[in-house]
N, C-alpha and C positions, 0 to 999 in steps of 0.2 A: 961343341965339345963341353962336357960336363965338368964344372970346376967347383971344388969344395972351398967354401968361403968360411971366414971366421964366424960370420953370422949363423951359418948352418950348424957349426959346431956348438956355438953358444945356445942356439935354440934346442939342439938335441940334449945338451947337458941340463938346461933348465927344465925341459919336459921330463927328463929322467928323474930329476930331483923332486919335481912337483908330483909326478905320478907315484913315485916310491913312497912319499909321505902320505899323499891322499889315499892311495889304495891300501896302505898298511893300516891307517886309522879307520878307514871304512870297513875293512875286513874284520878287524878286531872288534869294532863297535857293533857291527851287524851280527857277528858270531856270538858276542856276549848277549845281545838282545834276543837272539834266537834261543840261546841257552836259558834265559829267564822265562821266555814263553813256554819252553818245554817243561819248566818246573810247575808253572801254573795252568798250562793247558795239557792234559794227558794226551799221549800219543794216540789213544783210541779215538779221542775227540777230533783230532786233526785228520786221522784216517777216515772217520765218518764223513767229515765235511768235504774232503777231497777224494772221495771214493769213486767218483765218476758215475754213480748209479743214476739211470734215467737221463744222463747227459748233464745233470745239474753241476756236477763236480768240475766239468770242463769249463763251463761258463764262469763259475765262481773263481777258478784258478786264473782265468783270463782277466776278470775284474780285479782280483787281488794283484795281479801283475800291473794292471793299469794304474792303481792307486799307490804303488810303492815306488819311491823315487830312486830306483837302483839303476846303475849303468850295467853294461854287460859283465863286468868283472865282479861288482859287488853283489850280483845275484847269486854267486856261487855259494857263499856261506849259508844263505837262506835255503838253497837247494839241498845242502848237506843236512840241514835240520829237518827238512821234509823227508829225506831218505831215512833218517834215523827214527822218524815218527811213523814210518811205514805207510806214508800217503800213497795214493794210487799213482802208478808210473805215468799213465797218460796225462793226468792232471799236473804232475810235476813238470812234464815236458811243456805243457801249455804255459805254465808259469815261467819256465826258462826262456821260452821264445818271446812271450808277451811283455815281461817285466822291463827289459831295457828299451824295447821299441815303443811302449805306450806310457812311459813314466810321465808324470804331470809336467815336468820341465820341457820335454820334447813337444808335447801336445800344445802347451802354451806358446812356445816359440814358433811352432808351426803356424798357429792361428794368426799370430802377429805378423809373421814374415810372408806367408803365402795365402792367407785368407781362409775363411771358414770352409768353403767347398773343397779345397785341396786337403784341408785337415781332416774333414769327414771321410774323404776317399782314403787317406792314409790310415785312419783309425779302423775303418771297416776291413781293409785288406790285411792289416797286421793282426787284428783280432781274429778274423775269419781263418786265415792261414794257420795261425798258432793253434787254434782249436782243432782244425782238421788234421794238422800234422801230429798233434799229441794223440788224437784218437787212432790214427792210422799206425803210428809207431807202436802203440800198445797192442793193437790187433795183430800186427806183424811179429810180435814177440821180441821186440828189441830190448825188453827189460833184462834179458839174459846178458846183455853187454855192459851192465853195471858191475864194477869191481866189488867183490865181496866185502872188502874192508871199508867201503864207503858207508855201509849200513851200521858199523859198530862205532860206539863212542870212543874217542881217544882216551887212553889211560895216562894220568899224570905220571911223570917219570920220578924215579927215586934213586937214591945213591946207597951203595954198600949194603949194610945189614938192615937199613931202614925198611927195605922191602919185606923183610921177614918179621919185623916187629909188629906188635899189636897196633892197628891204626888208631890214631887219635881222632876225637870228634873234630870236624872241620866246619867252619862257617859255610853255608850254602853259596853265598856270593863269591867267596874265595874259591870254592870248588868249581863253580861255573867259569871263573877266570882261568883256573888251571887247565880246564878242558879246552877253553878257547885258545890258550897259549900253545898247548900241545898241537892242536889242530893247525894253528898258524905256522908253526915250525915245519910241519909236514909239507905245506904248500909254498913255503918261502922260496925254495929254489925255482919252482915254476913261475912264481910271481916276479922275481927279479929278472929271470931270463926273458919273460914276455915283455916286461916294461922296457928292458934294454933294446930289444928288437923293435918294438913299437916306437920308441923314442927316436931311433935311428931313421926309421921310415918317415916319421913326422918331420924330422929336421932336415933330411936330405932330399925329399921329394917336392919339387917346386910346384906350386899351383898352376903355373903356366903350362907345365907338361900335362897335368891332369886335364886341363881344359882343352888342350890341343888334341889329345887322343880320344877324348870323349865329347867332341863337339857334335852338334845336331846333324851335320853332313856325313858323319861316319855311321854306316849301318850297324856297326858292332859297338857303338858307343855305350849302349846300356849294359851289355855283359861286361865290358871293360870297366865301367864305373862301379859295377857291383863287386867285381873281383878286387879292384883297387881299394874299395871301402873296407874289406875285411881285415887286411893287415894294417891299415891305417887307423890306429886307435885314436878316436876323437871323442872328447867328452860331450855330453848332451848339450851343454851350454855353448859349445863351439861348432857342433856339426851343422846346425841350421844357418848361422851367419856365414860359415865357410861355404856352404852350398849356394847361398845367395850370391856370394862373391864369385864363385865359379860360374854360375849362370850368367852373371854380368860379363864374364870373360869369354862367353860363347858356348858354354856347356849346355846341351839340350836339357829341357826340363824333365824328360823321361829319365835321362841319365842322372840328373840331380836326385830324383826320387830313388833310383837304384843305389846311388852312393850313400844316401841317408840311411836306407834300410840295411845295406851291407855294413856300414861303419857302426851304426847304433846297435844292430842286432847281434853282431859278433865282432870279435877283435882277436888279434893274435894272442894277446895276453889271456883272454878268456879261454881260447882253445887250449893253450898250454895248461891253464888251471884245471880245465875239464879232464885232462889226462890223469889227474889224481882221483877221478871219480869214474870215468867211462873208459871202456876199451875202444880200440881204434875204430871198430865198426860203427859204434854209436857216435863217435866224433865226426866220422864221415857223413853219417845221416844228418847230424845237426847242421853241418856246413851246407849240405845239399838243400835242406829246407830253407836256410837263410838266403843262399844264392838264388834258389828258385823263386822265393818270395820277392827278392830285390829285382830280378830280371823281369818276372811276370808283372809286377806292379809298374815297372818302368814302361814296358810296352803298352800295358792297359791304359796308363796315364796319357801316353801320346795319342792313343786311339780315341779316348773319351774327350780329352781337353784340346 
């Protein structure tokens, strides 16, 4: 019988408060940084770099994702900047997939916890699938599932007759902040809703249950672990130690790999945030790619190792 304890409630509230502060600061900071980059790097330059011509853009986007220390949620404001810069759709998707999976924190912890061979396996799978998925989604025409408003810069709000008055010169740094703040207010309901749901799952789902349903004797342990990983929002710093603890409790290593990819590659909060950019068809495609990568990597890991 499942019993709600005061510890679960405390963990849920602590996680909600922590994520609410952290993701708010991250979103504002990254959005502002992207705004600064857009001032100094013309959209045409970004478009040329990530155009995807001769396949170079896809690899550059994957490498860009690998060196940016973003989690699945903090990737969103950077993605918005790429959309407004009219970067190639396929390369944007490569970045969206690769950035949270290959950030330096995860790779470093992977190497320390599981060793170099497992880390190289993880890196090759995540990079390879991200590039292939970005290429295929572009060729299949999924760009049409981006919402039209995602391409436009948010307009700072005004009150009363001030909208009709002659605009006063404004400091460019303040203008970037105003744009960042308007953008943040648009995604705030999605952000709070996702954090609330993710925190409840984090607080009320015991690790013993995860290990029990995803142990190595269960033939469906890998798909189960991948599915559990997506709604279970876990920070990069926590996903590897948690996975090691679950492995010690009996979770198969293939299922551990699937859990890491599912939880790092996507989260309930990220999916909710993506609704401000993508139509449902694109969100479904995104989840299919992450789930497919997680399940495929889990079974391949069991086969090789």
